[in-house]
One Martini backbone bead per residue (centre of mass of N, CA, C, O) as a GRO file, in nm:
protein
   75
    1MET     BB    1  -2.273  -0.375   0.263
    2ASP     BB    2  -2.113  -0.651   0.154
    3ALA     BB    3  -1.794  -0.785   0.262
    4GLN     BB    4  -1.503  -0.995   0.243
    5LYS     BB    5  -1.331  -0.728   0.306
    6GLU     BB    6  -1.144  -0.529   0.549
    7LEU     BB    7  -1.003  -0.187   0.555
    8ASP     BB    8  -0.785  -0.012   0.778
    9THR     BB    9  -0.693   0.354   0.710
   10ARG     BB   10  -0.669   0.504   0.959
   11GLY     BB   11  -0.433   0.777   0.953
   12LEU     BB   12  -0.394   0.766   0.650
   13ASN     BB   13  -0.223   0.883   0.365
   14CYS     BB   14  -0.160   0.961   0.080
   15PRO     BB   15  -0.118   0.652  -0.080
   16LEU     BB   16  -0.184   0.415   0.132
   17PRO     BB   17  -0.483   0.330   0.087
   18ILE     BB   18  -0.429   0.242  -0.210
   19LEU     BB   19  -0.205   0.035  -0.167
   20LYS     BB   20  -0.364  -0.151   0.035
   21ALA     BB   21  -0.597  -0.208  -0.167
   22LYS     BB   22  -0.435  -0.332  -0.393
   23LYS     BB   23  -0.319  -0.576  -0.218
   24ALA     BB   24  -0.602  -0.687  -0.137
   25LEU     BB   25  -0.722  -0.733  -0.425
   26ALA     BB   26  -0.502  -0.944  -0.515
   27ASP     BB   27  -0.627  -1.159  -0.287
   28MET     BB   28  -0.883  -1.168  -0.461
   29ARG     BB   29  -1.170  -1.234  -0.613
   30SER     BB   30  -1.379  -1.215  -0.855
   31GLY     BB   31  -1.641  -1.000  -0.720
   32GLU     BB   32  -1.524  -0.910  -0.474
   33VAL     BB   33  -1.553  -0.713  -0.173
   34LEU     BB   34  -1.406  -0.403  -0.063
   35LYS     BB   35  -1.357  -0.241   0.249
   36VAL     BB   36  -1.280   0.111   0.308
   37VAL     BB   37  -1.131   0.292   0.578
   38SER     BB   38  -1.108   0.647   0.615
   39THR     BB   39  -0.959   0.991   0.697
   40ASP     BB   40  -0.909   1.083   0.411
   41PRO     BB   41  -1.052   1.323   0.214
   42GLY     BB   42  -0.899   1.237  -0.063
   43SER     BB   43  -1.012   0.938  -0.107
   44THR     BB   44  -1.250   0.983  -0.291
   45ARG     BB   45  -1.089   1.063  -0.539
   46ASP     BB   46  -0.872   0.841  -0.537
   47PHE     BB   47  -1.080   0.589  -0.579
   48GLN     BB   48  -1.195   0.691  -0.846
   49ALA     BB   49  -0.919   0.680  -1.006
   50PHE     BB   50  -0.847   0.389  -0.940
   51ALA     BB   51  -1.095   0.253  -1.077
   52ARG     BB   52  -1.035   0.359  -1.366
   53GLN     BB   53  -0.731   0.247  -1.390
   54THR     BB   54  -0.807  -0.080  -1.297
   55GLY     BB   55  -1.129  -0.178  -1.328
   56ASN     BB   56  -1.249  -0.145  -1.075
   57GLU     BB   57  -1.536  -0.126  -0.884
   58LEU     BB   58  -1.714   0.150  -0.764
   59VAL     BB   59  -1.990   0.108  -0.569
   60GLU     BB   60  -1.932   0.279  -0.296
   61GLN     BB   61  -1.981   0.596  -0.118
   62ALA     BB   62  -1.904   0.724   0.220
   63SER     BB   63  -1.990   0.936   0.504
   64SER     BB   64  -1.882   0.955   0.855
   65ASN     BB   65  -1.798   1.196   1.002
   66ASP     BB   66  -1.443   1.138   0.953
   67GLU     BB   67  -1.539   0.908   0.749
   68PHE     BB   68  -1.439   0.697   0.474
   69ILE     BB   69  -1.629   0.486   0.247
   70HIS     BB   70  -1.520   0.203   0.039
   71PHE     BB   71  -1.646   0.010  -0.246
   72LEU     BB   72  -1.481  -0.270  -0.397
   73ARG     BB   73  -1.483  -0.449  -0.706
   74ARG     BB   74  -1.339  -0.709  -0.832
   75ARG     BB   75  -1.234  -0.783  -1.165
   0.00000   0.00000   0.00000
């Protein structure tokens, strides 16, 4: 999936990946996609809740090795 911005949050634990994603999304235009790469296993659940609470669309989630990848579309 194409993303207009990528955020590397490897090595950071909750709530830092969410806080950094929130800040990055604030600087993006509506409809743009943010890719977040995390090593926090709880980030999958955290980003699902974040999307529900903020109205941003969680387009896709995937995991590869010990990394969790989240794609969020700015509302």
